[in-house]
C-alpha positions in Angstrom: 10.3 15.1 18.6 9.1 12.3 15.9 7.2 13.2 12.8 5.2 10.0 12.5 3.8 8.5 9.4 1.5 5.8 8.0 3.3 3.3 5.8 0.9 2.2 2.9 1.8 0.9 -0.7 5.4 0.7 0.4 5.5 4.5 1.3 5.8 6.7 4.3 2.6 8.9 4.0 0.3 11.1 5.9 -3.3 10.4 6.5 -5.7 11.1 3.5 -7.2 13.7 5.6 -4.1 15.2 7.0 -5.5 14.9 10.4 -2.8 14.3 13.3 -2.5 13.5 17.0 0.0 14.2 19.3 1.8 11.6 21.9 2.9 13.3 24.7 5.5 11.8 27.7 3.4 10.7 30.2 6.1 11.7 33.0 6.1 15.1 31.6 3.3 16.0 29.4 4.7 19.0 28.5 7.3 17.2 26.1 5.8 16.1 22.7 7.1 12.8 21.6 6.1 12.8 18.1 3.1 14.0 15.9 1.1 11.0 14.0 -1.4 10.5 11.4 -5.0 10.4 12.6 -6.2 7.6 10.2 -9.5 6.8 9.0 -11.3 4.2 7.1 -9.9 5.7 3.5 -6.4 5.1 5.0 -7.2 1.4 6.2 -9.0 0.9 2.8 -5.8 2.2 0.9 -3.6 -0.2 3.0 -5.8 -3.1 2.2 -5.7 -2.5 -1.6 -2.1 -2.4 -1.5 -1.5 -5.4 0.9 -4.2 -7.6 -1.5 -2.1 -6.9 -4.5 1.0 -8.1 -2.8 -0.4 -11.2 -1.0 0.3 -13.7 -3.8 4.0 -12.7 -4.0 4.6 -12.9 -0.2 3.0 -16.2 0.3 5.0 -17.6 -2.6 8.4 -16.5 -1.0 10.3 -19.5 0.3 9.9 -20.2 4.1 13.6 -19.9 4.4 13.6 -16.5 3.1 10.9 -15.4 5.4 12.6 -17.0 8.3 15.7 -15.1 7.3 14.1 -11.9 7.4 12.7 -12.2 10.6 16.3 -13.1 11.6 17.3 -9.8 10.3 14.8 -7.7 11.8 15.8 -9.1 15.2 19.2 -7.9 14.5 18.1 -4.5 13.6 16.0 -4.3 16.8 19.1 -5.3 18.8 21.4 -2.8 17.2 19.1 0.0 18.1 18.4 -1.4 21.4 19.6 1.8 23.4 17.3 4.2 21.7 14.4 2.0 21.9 14.6 1.6 25.4 14.8 5.4 26.0 11.9 6.1 23.4 9.7 3.4 25.1 10.5 4.9 28.4 9.3 8.4 27.0 6.3 7.4 25.1 4.8 4.6 27.3 6.3 5.5 30.9 8.0 2.2 31.8 11.1 2.2 34.0 14.5 1.8 32.3 14.5 -1.9 33.8 10.8 -2.6 32.3 11.8 -1.1 28.9 15.1 -3.0 28.9 13.3 -6.5 29.4 10.7 -5.4 26.8 13.3 -4.5 24.2 15.3 -7.2 24.8 12.7 -9.9 24.6 11.2 -8.7 21.4 13.8 -9.8 18.8 14.0 -13.0 20.7 10.3 -13.4 19.9 10.8 -12.8 16.0 13.8 -15.2 16.1 11.5 -17.9 17.8 8.9 -17.2 15.0 11.3 -17.3 12.2 11.8 -20.8 13.3 8.1 -21.6 12.7 8.5 -20.6 9.2 10.2 -24.1 8.2 8.3 -26.2 10.8 4.9 -25.6 9.5 3.9 -28.7 8.2 1.0 -30.8 7.1 -0.2 -34.4 7.9 -0.3 -37.7 5.8 -3.0 -40.1 6.4 -2.8 -43.8 5.9 -5.8 -45.0 3.4 -6.3 -48.2 1.3 -4.5 -48.9 -1.7 -2.3 -46.5 -3.5 -4.1 -43.4 -2.8 -2.7 -40.7 -0.6 -4.5 -38.5 1.8 -2.6 -35.4 3.1 -3.0 -31.7 4.4 -1.4 -28.7 3.4 -1.2 -25.5 5.3 -1.3 -22.4 3.4 -1.5 -18.5 4.3 -4.9 -17.4 5.8 -4.6 -14.0 4.0 -4.4 -10.5 5.2 -3.8 -10.2 9.0 -4.9 -7.1 10.9 -3.2 -6.9 14.1 -4.5 -4.3 16.6 -2.1 -3.9 19.7 -2.2 -2.4 22.9 0.1 0.3 24.3 1.2 -1.6 27.5 3.4 -3.9 25.6 4.2 -1.9 22.5 7.0 -4.0 20.9 6.5 -7.3 22.3 2.7 -8.1 21.6 2.8 -6.7 18.2 6.1 -9.1 17.6 4.1 -11.8 18.9 1.3 -11.4 16.2 3.3 -9.7 13.2 6.1 -12.5 13.7 4.0 -15.6 13.1 1.6 -14.0 10.6 4.7 -13.1 8.4 6.2 -16.5 9.1 3.3 -18.0 7.4 3.3 -16.0 4.4 0.4 -13.4 5.4 0.7 -9.7 4.7 0.2 -7.8 7.8 -1.7 -4.7 8.5 -0.7 -3.2 11.8 -2.6 -0.8 13.9 -0.9 0.1 17.1 -2.4 1.9 20.1 -2.4 5.7 19.8 -0.7 5.8 22.8 2.2 4.2 21.7 2.5 5.0 17.8 6.4 5.5 17.7 6.9 2.2 19.0 4.9 0.7 16.4 6.5 2.8 13.9 9.8 1.6 15.0 9.0 -2.0 14.5 7.7 -1.5 11.1 11.4 0.2 10.5 13.0 -2.6 11.9 11.3 -5.1 9.8 11.7 -3.2 6.6 15.7 -2.7 7.1 15.7 -6.7 7.8 14.4 -7.2 4.1 10.7 -7.4 4.3 9.1 -6.4 1.0 7.5 -3.2 1.5 4.1 -4.4 0.3 4.1 -7.3 2.8 3.1 -5.0 5.5 1.1 -1.6 6.3 1.1 0.6 9.2 -2.0 2.5 10.1 -1.7 4.7 13.0 -4.8 6.4 14.9 -7.5 5.6 17.3 -10.3 3.3 17.5 -11.8 4.5 14.4 -8.9 3.1 12.5 -9.1 0.0 14.6 -12.8 -0.6 13.9 -11.9 -0.3 9.9 -9.6 -2.6 10.3 -12.0 -5.3 11.6 -14.6 -4.4 9.4 -12.9 -4.5 6.1 -14.0 -8.0 4.6 -10.8 -8.6 2.9 -8.7 -8.6 6.2 -8.9 -12.5 6.6 -7.9 -12.8 10.3 -7.8 -10.2 13.3 -5.8 -10.5 16.2 -6.4 -8.1 19.1 -5.1 -7.9 22.3 -6.9 -5.2 24.6 -10.2 -5.0 26.7 -13.0 -7.3 26.7 -15.5 -4.5 25.9 -13.3 -3.6 22.7 -12.8 -7.5 22.0 -16.5 -8.1 22.0 -17.0 -5.0 19.4 -14.4 -6.5 17.1 -15.7 -10.3 17.3 -19.2 -8.9 16.4 -17.5 -7.2 13.3 -15.5 -10.1 12.2 -18.3 -12.5 12.1 -18.4 -16.1 11.3 -16.8 -16.1 7.9 -13.4 -14.9 9.2 -10.8 -15.5 12.0 -10.5 -13.7 15.3 -8.2 -14.3 17.9 -8.9 -12.0 21.3 -6.9 -11.6 24.2 -8.7 -9.5 26.6 -9.3 -8.5 30.3 -8.2 -10.2 33.6 -9.3 -10.0 37.0 -6.1 -12.0 38.4 -6.1 -13.4 42.1 -3.1 -14.5 44.0 -4.3 -17.2 46.8 -1.9 -17.5 49.8 -2.2 -20.5 51.9 -1.4 -20.7 55.5 1.8 -22.4 54.9 3.1 -19.8 52.8 6.0 -17.5 53.6 4.3 -14.5 53.9 7.4 -12.3 53.2 7.9 -14.2 49.9 4.2 -13.8 49.4 4.2 -10.3 50.0 7.2 -9.8 47.5 5.2 -11.8 44.6 2.1 -9.9 45.0 3.7 -6.4 44.8 5.7 -7.6 41.6 2.5 -8.9 39.9 0.3 -5.7 41.3 2.2 -2.8 40.6 5.1 -3.8 38.1 4.4 -1.8 34.9 2.5 0.5 37.0 -0.4 -2.3 37.4 -1.1 -1.8 33.4 -0.7 -5.6 32.5 -3.6 -7.7 31.7 -1.8 -10.5 33.9 -1.3 -8.0 36.8 -2.6 -9.0 40.1 -5.6 -7.4 41.5 -7.1 -9.6 44.1 -5.4 -11.3 47.0 -7.1 -14.1 48.4 -5.9 -15.0 51.9 -6.7 -17.5 54.6 -8.3 -15.9 57.6 -5.5 -16.7 59.9 -2.8 -15.2 57.9 -4.8 -12.5 56.4 -3.8 -9.7 58.8 -0.3 -10.6 58.9 0.0 -10.5 55.2 -2.0 -7.4 54.7 0.4 -5.6 57.2 3.4 -6.9 55.0 1.8 -5.9 51.7 1.1 -2.2 53.1 4.5 -1.7 54.5 6.2 -2.9 51.2 3.8 -0.9 49.0 4.4 2.3 51.1 8.2 2.1 50.3 7.9 2.2 46.8 9.6 4.9 45.0 7.1 6.4 42.3 9.0 8.5 39.5 9.9 9.3 35.8 11.1 5.6 34.4 14.6 7.1 33.5 15.6 7.9 36.9 17.3 5.4 38.8 16.1 3.7 41.7 12.2 4.4 40.6 10.0 1.3 41.2 7.0 2.4 39.4 6.6 5.0 36.5 3.6 7.0 35.4 0.4 5.8 34.2 -0.3 6.1 30.4 -2.5 8.8 30.0 -4.7 11.3 31.8 -7.7 9.0 31.0 -5.7 6.0 32.9 -5.2 8.1 36.1 -8.9 9.2 36.1 -9.9 5.8 35.8 -7.9 4.6 38.6 -8.8 7.3 41.0 -12.5 6.7 40.0 -11.9 2.8 41.2 -10.2 4.1 44.3 -13.4 6.4 45.1 -15.6 3.5 44.3 -14.0 1.1 46.6 -14.2 3.6 49.5 -17.8 4.7 48.7 -18.9 0.7 48.6 -17.4 0.3 51.9 -13.6 -1.1 51.6 -10.8 0.1 53.5 -8.1 2.1 51.7 -5.2 1.1 53.2 -2.7 3.2 51.6 -2.2 5.2 48.2 -4.8 5.9 46.0 -4.0 9.5 45.6 -2.6 11.3 42.6 1.4 11.6 43.2 2.9 15.4 42.2 2.1 18.4 40.2 3.2 16.9 36.8 3.1 13.8 34.9 0.5 11.1 35.4 2.0 9.7 38.7 -0.2 8.1 41.5 0.4 6.1 44.3 -0.2 2.4 44.3 -3.6 1.5 46.6 -4.1 -1.6 48.7 -7.7 -2.3 49.7 -9.3 -4.5 52.8 -12.6 -5.7 54.1 -13.8 -6.1 50.5 -17.0 -7.7 49.4 -17.7 -9.9 46.4 -20.1 -7.4 44.8 -17.9 -4.4 44.8 -16.5 -3.2 41.6 -12.7 -3.2 42.5 -13.5 -7.2 42.9 -15.7 -7.7 40.1 -14.1 -5.0 37.1 -10.8 -4.7 35.5 -9.1 -1.5 37.1 -5.9 -1.7 34.9 -3.8 0.3 37.5 -1.9 -0.2 40.5 -5.0 -1.6 42.9 -4.7 -4.4 44.6 -7.9 -5.6 46.9 -7.5 -8.3 49.7 -10.1 -10.9 50.2 -10.8 -13.2 53.0 -11.2 -17.2 52.6 -12.3 -19.5 55.1 -10.4 -22.4 53.6 -8.7 -23.6 50.4 -12.0 -24.6 48.6 -13.4 -21.2 49.6 -10.3 -19.5 47.9 -10.8 -21.6 44.8 -14.6 -20.2 44.8 -13.6 -17.1 45.3 -11.0 -17.1 42.3 -13.6 -18.2 40.2 -16.3 -16.0 41.1 -15.4 -13.5 38.2 -16.5 -13.4 34.5 -12.5 -13.3 33.8 -10.0 -16.1 34.0 -6.8 -15.2 32.4 -4.1 -15.9 35.4 -4.5 -17.0 38.8 -1.6 -17.8 41.1 -1.0 -19.6 44.5 1.6 -19.2 47.1 2.0 -22.5 48.9 4.5 -25.1 50.1 2.1 -28.1 49.8 2.0 -30.2 46.6 -1.3 -31.5 47.2 -2.7 -27.6 47.6 -1.1 -26.7 44.5 -2.2 -29.4 42.3 -5.7 -29.0 43.4 -5.5 -25.4 42.8 -4.0 -26.3 39.1 -7.1 -28.5 38.5 -9.6 -26.2 39.7 -8.9 -22.8 38.8 -10.9 -21.7 35.9 -7.9 -19.7 34.4 -6.0 -19.9 31.2 -2.7 -19.3 33.2 -1.9 -21.0 36.6 1.3 -19.8 38.5 2.6 -21.5 41.5 4.8 -19.7 43.7 5.1 -17.1 41.1 3.6 -13.7 40.1 0.5 -13.6 37.9 2.5 -11.9 35.7 5.4 -13.3 33.4 5.3 -16.1 30.9 7.6 -18.4 28.8 7.8 -17.3 24.8 7.5 -20.9 24.0 4.2 -21.8 26.0 0.5 -21.2 25.1 -0.9 -18.0 26.2 -4.4 -17.3 26.8 -7.5 -17.1 29.0 -10.9 -18.4 30.1 -14.2 -17.0 30.0 -14.3 -13.2 29.0 -10.4 -13.2 29.1 -10.0 -14.7 25.2 -12.2 -15.9 22.4 -10.4 -19.5 23.3 -10.7 -20.8 20.0 -7.0 -19.6 19.2 -4.3 -18.8 21.6 -1.7 -16.1 21.5 2.0 -16.8 21.6 3.2 -20.3 21.3 2.6 -24.1 21.7 1.7 -26.5 19.5 -1.1 -25.1 17.7 0.3 -21.5 17.6 0.3 -21.5 13.9 -3.1 -22.9 13.1 -4.6 -19.3 13.3 -2.2 -18.1 10.5 -2.6 -20.7 8.1 -5.4 -22.7 6.6 -5.6 -26.3 6.4 -6.3 -28.1 3.0 -6.9 -31.5 2.7 -5.6 -33.2 -0.5 -6.9 -36.7 -2.0 -4.4 -37.8 -4.5 -4.9 -40.9 -6.7 -1.5 -41.7 -8.7 -3.4 -43.1 -11.6 -6.8 -43.2 -13.1 
């Protein structure tokens, strides 16, 4: 068991109130992973006080030094990989294979952003005479990073990495379901040489998160989580400060008549039930042309019924537990809603076992567009089939949602694929790939209620714009 702490003003400290909370293993709730500070607004304010004082020094640190620190932190994470994998499995519930992928991806992210420290440049504009007009990129200020539990190392590294690379101090508030992974990431950064006053870690629930977003000295807030919470943060931040939101999804896979149905079924299962269905880009809808609907449904149900559910540390497990008892209740609630509204539950949809937050993945058919399992984000291992009369009908169903994060099509027809890419109202379009998974050097973000859209997370040509201010300088060499 870990005794957790906040990291404020260069010291590991408890919450001012002394309040704590426990995090338990979702595969075995009798096992306490750790006890952590239950922070409140006073803890957040103390963290911001310290970061505010330290901001000028970190901003003045050379880009080369910032890059070297991120490189060193990446090496620290790699040296601890075995321990991190085991702790991630215990704390979040991932399978060992899923945890291994995340633990290996996180240092690669830090190395990628290390390069951005020396690549963030301004622009020179041609003007008449001997005058010079150019832009400078400067740190935006304190960055508040509020992160979810489903990728508790990977997603924070995609926010903290570029923030530090640009010269910003960071106030980090991880999910209360994965506080240990948040602490481990900060430890690696500090052991990699990050100045102690360039980062603060505040543990706790939504009370702490709301305080991060509300403090006017936090110049930019980057958040990944539910659309409901994202909208609250957006209202708190207001127009004077920056906000970057990556929120919910209701991600479809369209299966065309020419698709290999076995390959399509495998892609659907990977996208729908990987990470126990707890990914913002996870597949939740399957939109199938009438002529192949029944044959594909039969394959998906057969494959789903063979999935092995169990503790992530066990070999051969395909799907670990859900992250919490609340996630189980939410999942079972959507199963009940699907049945009550007239959909057909083809398999799964039940709690599994006497201990741990295990469920059997659910497949629904005979759905209607008005049903909750079609309209709302379940964030669990539930996938719902929809019938389409044509490709145009399928695209209309894809877009008939408030969300627009990821959408995929399975087809051998290049014309159909390009038509889909142009017409799906989604920030990510996957062709013959699961809705999940992305390249670290490509832009990530959604349309509609899946994102603020003004700033994309992860990569791309405009990635560092969120973490920097652009200043235009007019220089006259002589008066």
